[in-house]
C-alpha positions as MATLAB code, in Angstrom:
seq = 'MATWAIVESIRRDRAIKQGFYNDPTGVVDMSFVWLLPHNIMTGLSEAFFAIAQNEFFYCEFPKSMSSIATSIGQVGISLSNLLASVILSAVDSLSRIGGKESWVSDNLNKGHYDYYFWFLAGLSTFNVLYYLLCSKSYGPLKSEFNEDNSDEREE';
ca = [
      70.658   80.819  123.310;
      68.641   81.794  125.654;
      68.211   85.151  124.073;
      67.367   83.899  121.280;
      64.609   81.443  122.976;
      63.387   83.861  124.379;
      62.855   86.360  121.365;
      61.419   83.153  119.495;
      59.081   82.762  122.393;
      57.391   86.220  122.359;
      57.468   86.410  118.523;
      55.724   83.389  117.913;
      52.927   84.162  120.468;
      52.537   87.458  118.632;
      52.645   85.796  115.936;
      49.516   83.727  116.629;
      47.786   86.716  118.193;
      47.977   87.923  115.003;
      46.686   84.936  112.718;
      49.398   83.485  111.089;
      49.412   80.258  112.854;
      48.916   78.326  109.295;
      50.962   81.180  107.968;
      54.707   81.017  107.896;
      55.319   83.564  105.408;
      53.126   86.056  107.317;
      55.370   89.676  108.666;
      54.287   89.390  112.239;
      54.411   92.779  114.007;
      57.549   93.325  115.474;
      60.821   95.359  115.617;
      63.854   94.026  114.351;
      65.172   95.733  117.792;
      64.387   92.220  119.571;
      67.152   91.173  117.479;
      70.073   93.371  118.674;
      71.063   91.774  122.387;
      71.819   88.024  120.736;
      73.221   89.315  117.307;
      75.540   91.922  119.905;
      76.266   89.101  122.410;
      77.297   86.703  119.217;
      79.432   88.859  117.752;
      81.199   89.470  121.151;
      81.828   86.160  121.684;
      83.431   85.050  118.260;
      85.574   88.373  118.787;
      87.005   87.324  122.014;
      86.738   83.517  120.989;
      89.118   84.075  117.879;
      91.741   85.892  120.118;
      92.067   83.614  122.840;
      92.122   80.796  120.643;
      95.368   82.230  118.638;
      96.925   83.436  121.584;
      96.037   79.666  123.117;
      97.784   77.742  120.494;
     100.723   80.047  119.983;
     101.967   80.106  123.226;
     101.500   76.645  123.990;
     102.703   74.631  120.865;
     105.994   75.516  119.357;
     106.887   77.937  117.130;
     107.221   75.761  114.339;
     103.707   74.317  114.834;
     102.215   77.658  114.673;
     100.459   77.684  111.244;
      99.196   73.891  112.213;
      97.707   74.909  115.445;
      95.632   77.551  113.638;
      94.446   74.901  111.484;
      93.788   72.592  114.444;
      91.283   75.657  115.692;
      89.542   75.313  112.116;
      88.952   71.560  112.185;
      87.484   71.976  115.495;
      85.177   75.038  114.105;
      84.353   72.286  111.366;
      83.287   69.696  113.337;
      81.318   71.507  115.604;
      79.451   72.968  112.551;
      79.118   69.387  111.273;
      77.672   68.321  115.261;
      75.307   70.902  115.208;
      73.492   69.765  111.957;
      73.481   66.210  113.735;
      71.788   67.688  116.845;
      69.284   69.386  114.166;
      68.625   66.204  112.588;
      68.202   64.450  116.089;
      65.917   66.988  117.423;
      63.850   67.262  114.691;
      63.513   63.394  114.500;
      62.571   63.088  118.058;
      60.731   65.674  118.709;
      58.348   64.183  115.832;
      57.466   61.306  117.778;
      53.688   60.491  118.461;
      52.752   62.323  115.037;
      53.194   65.778  117.007;
      54.407   68.846  114.920;
      58.546   69.355  114.655;
      60.181   71.818  116.710;
      62.141   72.847  113.898;
      59.042   72.917  111.008;
      59.488   74.465  108.111;
      56.383   76.580  109.776;
      57.567   78.919  111.967;
      54.568   79.482  113.712;
      53.541   75.898  114.613;
      57.355   74.642  115.131;
      58.409   75.491  118.651;
      61.791   76.864  117.652;
      62.002   78.455  121.389;
      62.536   75.022  123.004;
      64.693   74.376  120.572;
      66.587   77.078  122.015;
      66.115   76.346  125.306;
      67.588   72.764  124.399;
      70.894   74.150  122.761;
      71.368   77.205  125.641;
      71.123   73.823  128.316;
      74.255   71.916  126.288;
      75.919   75.291  126.417;
      75.530   75.662  130.202;
      76.768   72.269  130.022;
      79.815   72.662  127.399;
      80.566   75.956  130.128;
      80.810   73.656  132.965;
      82.982   70.735  131.511;
      85.516   73.924  130.269;
      85.851   75.231  133.309;
      86.420   71.596  134.674;
      89.130   71.408  131.672;
      90.894   74.376  132.853;
      90.898   73.973  136.435;
      92.709   70.573  135.277;
      95.467   72.198  132.827;
      98.528   73.152  134.243;
     101.377   75.306  133.756;
     103.136   73.814  130.917;
     104.495   77.013  129.479;
     106.558   77.487  132.511;
     107.150   73.797  133.184;
     108.533   74.127  129.293;
     111.071   77.054  130.101;
     112.420   75.683  133.482;
     113.560   72.004  131.626;
     114.741   74.502  128.407;
     116.629   77.305  130.696;
     118.373   74.231  132.464;
     119.397   72.333  128.971;
     120.886   76.014  128.568;
     123.075   76.120  131.438;
     125.018   73.303  130.690;
];
């Protein structure tokens, strides 16, 4: 999100300097290469996330629940998409207060998508910190489960 914020800030400044402030359809003289860092990072993070999530579910859930584990992951993605819509609507409403132009205006050059992306970067930072807290609290359930089962097998 920080890369999007930086690129959007540069794009908006160039659009205004090129006279497109009131023209949302104007083509800004800017290379597509500016989009590559974010898209590469997004692709890598999606790939790593999908693999890690499936590995976690298959290792921690009982074998009989493996298909349910995958479904739970998809439900989580669906809920996060719903939450993203709620966040966008809230940012749109709150940034209009006082008669100002919305951060997520239909006119890209009048709006401040860079502010919106910085806000999302802040939420993402909070999310990473929360993840670190949860991962520190998470115990080795798999090894405890295996030890409990080995005791039953010996009897």
